N, C-alpha and C positions, 0 to 999 in steps of 0.2 A: 137755121142749122148748124150755121155753125158756131152758132155759141153753144148749142148743145156740146159739140167736140169738144169745145174748150172746157166746158165745168167738169166732164169725163175725163178729161185729164189729169186736170187738179186730184180727182180724189183719189185715183191712182197713186200722185206722189205722195199724196198723205199717208198712204195705206204704207208705201214702201218705209217712209221716213217711219211711221211709225212702228212697221216688223224690226229693221234694223235696229231700231232704239231696242227692242224684247233684245235680238240678240246679243248685245252688245253689255248689257246689265252686268255689273258685278257677279262671279260664283259668291254663294256664302259661304261664309271663316267660320271651317273648322270649330270646336271649342274645343279649348283647351283640356289636355289630359290631368284630373285631378293627381298630387303629386301628396303620398302621406306621408304622414311625420312615422318615423320608424317606433319615436319612441308613443306612440302612439296605442290608445286598448286593441286589438285584437290583429298588431301588424304579424307579418309574415317575417322580418328582417331577422337573422342572427345575431344574438346577442354577448358577444363576449361571455365568455364562463371568469366567475369570479376568482383572483388568486388565491389557492390553495394555503392556508398558513402556514406558515413554519412550524416544523416539528420539535419541541419543546427537548433539549436537553439533556438525557436523565443529568448529566453531571451537576448542574444546574439547583439540584434540589438536595444534593448533599451540604452536610457541615464541612465547618474548617476545622481543622484541617484538610482533611479528606480529601474536599474542591480542589483546591490547589495544588495537591499533587496528584491528580489526576488531569487535570485543565493541562499541567505543563507536560503531562506525559505524552498524553496526546499532540502535546502541540511539536513538540521531539521525534516523532516517528515522521518519518525518511520513507520518502517514495522513490521504492526500485523498481525501476521500467524494463519489462521483464526480455528477457533476449535469449543470446546461444553462445554456448561457452564450455569450454575445455576441462573437463572437472577432472583433478585426480591427477598424482604425481610424476611433475616429466622426467623427474628423475629417481625411478624406482631402480634403477638397476645398480644405483650405488648405494644403496641400501638394503640390503636383505628386509629387514624389518616391515620397510614400506612397501615392500615389493605390490602387495592386491594393489594397489590403492594407481591400475592404470587407468591413462590418463581415457575417455571416453564423452561421446559433445550430448550434451543437457541442454534444453531450451525448457524456459521457464517461461510462465505467464508473471506479470508485474504482481508487488507484495511492498506494506509497508516495516520495516524495522526501525527498533528504535534504536536511537545515535551513543545510547549509553545501556551500561550496563546495568540490571536493577539495583536499585540500594536498599542500606537499609533505612532507607525515612518510608519508600515507597509500602517495602513490607511491609515493613509496622503499620503504618495507617489504612493498607487495606488488608492485614490477616489479625493485625492484633499484637502483636510478639514480636521479637527480631529473634531468631534463632541463629544468630552469626557467632562463629568461636569465638573471633576477635572482633568485639562490636567497639569498631573503630571511630562513626560518628556517622552522622545522618547520607553524608555524599561519598561514602565508599560504595564496593559494591557487596551484599547480599550474599552471603554463602552460606555450608549446611542445611544446603534443600536436598531434597533430590530428588529425583524423579515425578513421582507423585504430589511430591509437594506442591511442584512446578505446578502443574497440571488443577493440583487444588486451585492454585493462587492466578494461574489464566482462565480459571473458569466463574471463579469470585467478580474478579478483576471484568470480564464480559457482561457480568451481570451488573454490577456498578456500573455500566458506562456505555452500555445499549452497543458494543463497538464486541466484532469476532478475535479477542485477542488472542493468541498461541505460544506455541515454542515456531522458531524455524524450521523446517528439515532441512536434512545435512545438506541436501543442494541447494540450497537456497540459503541457509550462512556461508556456503562457501562463494556464492556469486557474488552476494556483497562483498565480502573481506576482499575477495580480489578487485573489487572497485565498479563490479558490474558493468555497465553500454560504457564506463568511465573508466577504466580500469585501460591501467599504465604498465600492466607484467613485472609487477613488485613481486618479491619474494614471500613478503612480513605485507601486511594489510598497509599499504600507505607508501611503503619507503623499504628501500635496499639496505637502510638505515636502523636495524632495530631500537637501537636507544633514541632512535626518534621517533618514533612511536607506539613502543608497549615498554610497563615492565617486566622483570625476568629478573632470575634468581643473582644477574651481574649487576642489577645497579636497584631493587627491589630490596635486598637481602632478608628473602622471605619474607617479607610482611606482604599485607595486599596495600595499595593505591587511592587515594582517590577520583572519581572517574574523571575524565575529561580535562585530566590535566597533559595528557601529551598530543602528539599532532594525529588531524583526524587522516582517513583513508580519501582515498578519492569522492567518494558519496559524503564525506563529514560524518562519517562513525568513526566513534572514537572507543579505544580497549580493545578492537577484536583481536589484534594480536597482544597476549599476557593478560597481567593484572588477572582476574581469574578465568579461569575455563570453565563455559559457556555447554549446558543442557541443550540438544536436539530433539527433534520427536523422532526420529528414528529410532527401530530398532538397527543392531549392526550385527553384517553379515561378511565375514573379509573378503569373499566369493561376487555379493552382492552387483560391484560395476561391471563384473561382467557381464550381467547380465538384466539391468535392471531398466526400467523406461529412459527413452530417452528426452520423451515428455512430461514434466513436473512431478520424477518419481519421489512417492511417499514415501520411499523404504523398506526395504524385506518385510514377511510375514511374519518368520524366526530369525532365530540373533544363532548366533554361531555358541556364541558362551552361556548356557543360560537362557535368561531376558534380559541381556545386558544391551545397553542403550548408547548412543552416538555421543562424543560430548565434545567439542571442539577451540580450538584457542591458541592454546599453551597456557601457563600462570605464573604465577612471579614465582613458584618453584622448580619452572625448567628453566636448564642450558643453554644456550644459542649452540650448541655446538653439536644438542641434536635438531631432529626435524619439527617438533610441538609445536613451534611454535608458526612454522611456516603456513601460509595461506590453504594449503591443498591437502596439507597434509589432518589423517583424526589417527585415533591409536586405536589399534588394531583388537585391541581387545574389549573397548568399550566401558561401561562401567554399571553395576549393575542397579537396574532402578532406586529400589530399599536403602543404597547407601549414600550416605553424606557426610564431605568431606571440607575444613576449610580453601580447600582451594577451588571451588565447586560452585557457582549460580547461576543466574542465566540472565539472556537478552530475549526483549518481547518481538514476536511480529503478529502482523495483523493482515488479515486479505482484505483484499480491496474490494470486496461487494460485498 
């Protein structure tokens, strides 16, 4: 009987050990997820877009010497950062002739304007002929161009370059002449000393001079005072300053006299005793758009967009 009991206890121990062995068996290892190659076929990974090819500059397809003239022109365009300034004649009570140039606040968007007046060489390269009364040389400002001629010029220039060249508005012209955001409040464009920055009757002796030979203004612009006067885009209304928009004014719909347009800057014909050479002065008569003069040329502007 005793032996039977011993045998039964041995069997129980064996079963217990066997059960413990089953419980302690390690869990099955989870299979590692398959990592797909993003370059493999059928991958849902987002692929970077290929870089867009740079748009070709139409200037590069032009023949010489036109190509070189236009490349220089583009390089000479100066960015004028937009801002707010007081446009008009602060000394209007001292000169009845310019009493309509009442100071008023103007805010402008950024734009480009050329360092130099348009030269005989540039005009000839674009238009095929030189209209100047005094054909003085490649680096002299073109003149004897009327407002309509200037429109034809900027239209052709825009087609050749793929850029939007134009005449500056009167508000843009004055802002740039004053030095934009860098203005130091000079009477003339870049100085209180007229001889330092401009060609006028006292030092030019009634002849135009090479562009860029005087000191530039705060923005690096040359001859904004003197040398040749410069056409603006606007028509001229002597009352316009009293009701013009305060943001990006484009000029009046009608002129006070016929269809006269603005011109600015004074010229080698003007005397420093008068106000034509000052940055804030506009000629109250303007100029008929079909008329040409030997002291009147242009400077190019360009929209940022």
